[in-house]
C-alpha positions as CSV (number, residue, x, y, z in Angstrom):
1,R,-10.9,35.2,-34.5
2,E,-12.1,38.1,-32.5
3,F,-10.4,36.9,-29.3
4,E,-7.2,36.1,-31.2
5,S,-7.3,39.6,-32.7
6,E,-7.9,41.2,-29.3
7,I,-5.0,39.3,-27.7
8,R,-2.7,40.3,-30.5
9,F,-3.5,44.0,-30.5
10,Y,-4.4,44.4,-26.8
11,S,-3.2,47.6,-25.3
12,G,-5.0,47.7,-22.0
13,D,-3.8,47.2,-18.4
14,D,-5.4,43.8,-17.7
15,P,-4.4,41.2,-20.3
16,L,-5.6,38.4,-18.1
17,D,-9.1,39.6,-18.6
18,V,-8.9,38.8,-22.3
19,W,-7.5,35.3,-21.7
20,D,-10.1,34.6,-19.0
21,R,-13.0,35.6,-21.3
22,Y,-11.5,33.6,-24.2
23,I,-11.2,30.4,-22.0
24,K,-14.8,30.8,-20.7
25,W,-16.2,31.3,-24.2
26,T,-14.3,28.2,-25.4
27,E,-15.7,26.1,-22.5
28,Q,-19.3,27.3,-23.2
29,T,-19.0,26.9,-27.0
30,F,-17.4,23.4,-26.7
31,P,-18.8,21.9,-23.5
32,Q,-17.7,18.4,-24.5
33,G,-14.1,19.6,-25.0
34,G,-12.1,17.6,-27.5
35,K,-9.7,18.6,-30.2
36,E,-12.3,21.0,-31.7
37,S,-12.2,23.2,-28.6
38,N,-8.3,23.5,-28.7
39,L,-8.7,24.4,-25.0
40,A,-5.4,22.7,-23.9
41,A,-3.4,24.8,-26.4
42,I,-5.2,28.0,-25.3
43,L,-4.4,27.3,-21.7
44,E,-0.8,26.6,-22.4
45,R,-0.5,29.9,-24.4
46,A,-2.1,31.8,-21.5
47,V,0.2,30.5,-18.8
48,K,3.3,31.2,-21.0
49,A,2.1,34.7,-21.8
50,L,1.4,35.6,-18.2
51,H,3.8,33.5,-16.1
52,D,6.0,36.5,-15.3
53,Q,3.1,38.8,-14.3
54,Q,3.6,38.7,-10.5
55,R,0.7,41.1,-10.0
56,Y,-1.6,38.1,-10.9
57,Y,0.0,35.6,-8.5
58,K,-2.7,36.3,-5.9
59,D,-5.5,36.7,-8.5
60,P,-8.1,33.9,-8.4
61,R,-8.5,34.1,-12.2
62,F,-4.9,33.4,-12.7
63,L,-4.9,30.5,-10.3
64,N,-8.0,29.1,-11.9
65,L,-6.3,29.3,-15.3
66,W,-3.3,27.3,-13.9
67,L,-5.5,24.6,-12.3
68,K,-7.4,24.1,-15.6
69,F,-4.1,23.8,-17.3
70,A,-2.9,21.2,-14.8
71,D,-5.9,19.0,-15.7
72,Y,-4.5,18.6,-19.2
73,C,-1.0,17.7,-17.9
74,N,0.2,14.1,-17.4
75,E,1.1,14.8,-13.8
76,P,-0.9,17.7,-12.2
77,L,1.0,17.3,-8.9
78,D,4.1,18.7,-10.6
79,V,2.1,21.8,-11.6
80,Y,0.8,22.2,-8.0
81,S,4.4,22.0,-6.7
82,Y,5.5,24.5,-9.3
83,L,2.8,26.9,-8.2
84,R,3.8,26.6,-4.6
85,S,7.5,27.2,-5.4
86,Q,6.6,30.3,-7.4
87,E,4.1,31.5,-4.7
88,I,1.3,31.5,-7.3
89,G,-2.1,31.1,-5.6
90,T,-0.6,30.1,-2.2
91,T,-2.8,32.6,-0.5
92,L,-6.0,31.1,-2.0
93,A,-7.9,28.2,-0.7
94,L,-8.7,26.8,-4.1
95,L,-5.1,25.6,-4.6
96,Y,-5.0,23.5,-1.5
97,I,-8.5,22.1,-2.0
98,T,-7.8,21.0,-5.6
99,W,-4.3,19.7,-4.6
100,A,-5.7,17.7,-1.7
101,E,-8.6,16.3,-3.8
102,V,-6.2,14.9,-6.4
103,L,-4.1,13.2,-3.6
104,E,-7.2,11.8,-1.9
105,A,-8.4,10.3,-5.2
106,R,-5.0,8.5,-5.4
107,G,-5.3,7.2,-1.9
108,S,-2.6,9.4,-0.4
109,F,-4.7,10.5,2.6
110,K,-1.7,11.5,4.7
111,K,-0.3,13.8,2.1
112,A,-3.7,15.3,1.4
113,D,-4.1,16.2,5.0
114,L,-0.7,17.8,5.0
115,I,-1.7,20.0,2.1
116,F,-4.8,21.0,4.0
117,Q,-2.7,21.8,7.1
118,E,-0.4,23.9,5.0
119,G,-3.3,26.0,3.6
120,L,-4.7,26.4,7.1
121,Q,-1.3,27.6,8.4
122,R,-1.1,30.1,5.6
123,K,-4.7,31.2,6.3
124,A,-5.6,30.9,2.6
125,E,-8.8,32.7,1.6
126,P,-11.6,32.1,2.0
127,L,-10.5,30.4,5.2
128,D,-14.0,29.1,6.1
129,R,-14.3,27.3,2.8
130,L,-10.9,25.6,3.3
131,Q,-11.9,24.6,6.8
132,S,-15.2,23.2,5.6
133,H,-13.5,21.1,2.9
134,H,-10.9,19.9,5.5
135,R,-13.7,18.7,7.8
136,Q,-15.4,16.9,5.0
137,F,-12.2,15.2,4.0
138,Q,-11.6,14.0,7.6
139,T,-15.1,12.6,7.7
140,R,-14.6,10.7,4.5
141,V,-11.3,9.3,5.7
142,S,-12.8,8.3,9.0
143,R,-15.7,6.5,7.3
144,Q,-13.3,4.6,5.0
145,T,-11.2,3.6,8.0
146,L,-14.2,2.3,9.9
147,L,-15.3,0.3,6.8
148,G,-11.8,-1.1,6.6
149,L,-11.9,-2.3,10.2
150,E,-15.3,-3.9,9.7
151,E,-14.0,-5.9,6.7
152,S,-10.9,-7.0,8.6
153,P,-11.0,-10.1,10.9
154,D,-11.9,-9.4,14.5
155,K,-8.8,-9.3,16.7
156,D,-10.7,-10.7,19.7
157,T,-11.6,-13.7,17.7
158,D,-8.0,-14.3,16.8
159,L,-7.0,-14.1,20.4
160,L,-9.7,-16.6,21.4
161,E,-8.6,-19.0,18.7
162,A,-5.0,-18.7,19.8
163,A,-6.0,-19.4,23.4
164,E,-8.2,-22.4,22.6
165,P,-6.5,-24.6,20.0
166,Q,-8.8,-26.7,17.9
167,R,-8.2,-30.4,17.0
168,S,-7.0,-30.8,13.4
169,S,-9.2,-32.7,11.0
170,L,-8.1,-36.1,9.7
171,V,-7.6,-34.6,6.2
172,D,-4.9,-32.2,7.6
173,L,-3.0,-35.0,9.3
174,K,-0.1,-36.3,7.2
175,G,1.1,-39.8,7.6
176,R,4.6,-40.7,8.6
177,G,6.7,-43.7,7.7
178,K,7.2,-45.5,4.4
179,K,5.9,-49.1,5.1
180,N,3.4,-48.7,7.9
181,M,1.6,-45.4,7.4
182,K,0.7,-43.9,10.8
183,A,-1.1,-40.6,11.4
184,P,0.5,-38.4,14.0
185,V,-1.3,-37.6,17.2
186,S,-2.7,-34.1,17.6
187,R,-3.7,-33.4,21.2
188,V,-5.5,-30.3,22.6
189,G,-7.0,-29.2,25.9
190,D,-6.7,-31.7,28.8
191,A,-5.1,-34.3,26.7
192,L,-2.2,-31.9,26.0
193,K,-1.9,-31.2,29.8
194,S,-1.7,-34.9,30.6
195,V,1.0,-35.5,28.0
196,N,3.0,-32.6,29.4
197,Q,2.8,-34.0,32.9
198,T,4.0,-37.4,31.7
199,R,6.9,-35.8,29.9
200,S,7.9,-33.9,33.1
201,S,8.4,-37.2,34.9
202,Q,11.1,-38.4,32.4
203,P,14.8,-38.2,33.3
204,L,16.4,-34.9,32.4
205,T,19.1,-36.4,30.0
206,S,16.5,-38.3,28.0
207,R,14.3,-35.3,27.6
208,Q,17.2,-33.2,26.5
209,L,18.2,-35.7,23.9
210,S,14.7,-36.1,22.6
211,N,14.5,-32.3,22.1
212,N,17.5,-32.3,19.7
213,P,16.1,-32.3,16.2
214,G,19.5,-33.5,14.8
215,F,18.9,-37.2,15.6
216,A,16.4,-39.6,17.0
217,V,17.0,-41.6,20.2
218,F,16.1,-45.3,19.9
219,D,14.3,-46.7,23.0
220,E,14.5,-50.4,23.3
221,N,11.7,-50.4,25.9
222,S,9.2,-48.8,23.4
223,A,6.6,-50.9,21.6
224,S,7.9,-53.0,18.8
225,G,7.2,-51.9,15.2
226,A,7.8,-48.2,15.9
227,E,9.8,-46.5,13.2
228,I,12.0,-43.5,13.3
229,P,10.1,-40.6,11.8
230,V,11.2,-39.5,8.4
231,T,11.7,-35.8,7.9
232,T,9.8,-34.4,5.0
233,L,11.8,-31.9,3.0
234,Q,10.3,-28.6,2.2
235,P,10.4,-27.2,-1.4
236,W,13.4,-25.1,-2.2
237,A,13.7,-22.2,-4.5
238,A,17.3,-23.4,-5.1
239,P,18.8,-26.8,-4.4
240,P,20.2,-27.0,-0.8
241,V,23.9,-27.6,-0.1
242,P,24.6,-31.3,-0.2
243,R,25.3,-33.0,3.1
244,A,27.1,-36.2,3.9
245,K,24.9,-39.3,4.0
246,E,25.2,-42.1,6.5
247,N,26.5,-45.5,5.4
248,E,27.7,-44.1,2.1
249,L,30.7,-45.8,0.7
250,R,33.8,-43.7,0.1
251,A,35.0,-43.3,-3.5
252,G,37.7,-45.9,-4.4
253,P,38.9,-48.2,-7.2
254,W,36.1,-50.2,-8.8
255,N,38.1,-53.3,-9.3
256,S,38.7,-54.0,-5.6
257,G,36.1,-55.4,-3.2
258,R,32.9,-57.2,-3.9
């Protein structure tokens, strides 16, 4: 009641002092906060009462009041942007430190660094404190980056695995054919080289035809019992466009023919 009376009948030249003492007293009296403290309402009243007092725009007390008010807002980043647009606290390091800490907590490291850079360009005071927080921020980000690299797979290992293919296990080999199930051949290393050399000796036209996935070439000289591989359809999110099937009878009258 004393603070409320002093604010109502204040006639001095520093109204911010009354609000500053009122807020500090509330924080000390109600350290746990909550509805009993009514701190959020007091902060809102304070910023509304003093928002047009440009003489306080560079005052650390006024900036501290705004930053405490931002903690009770749903989106404190909007408050920080408003402060910058109104040039409130833009010459003070506390604005950029608090702003960058919120961005860092959300994982926006690049934006946080930009805020630090903006404060450094404006030479916000105290400059040494801002520089110290910026160095600490860079150290934390570098440590997290290194930890992320340690958790990720080794690139050299991936390159080695790509250069030296491994033979697939029998479980991974899927059979082909309907009647006589046969597992496909998976060659690696020298066996793959020998197969490539054998293929290079085949006639050009035969090799070109065999590379065409649209149809299979029947070789009468091949071993008996070999079957044409059956293509396994992959699952579709939507049914594929129907295609014409071989040996399918055309539509016609049902009473003609056998």
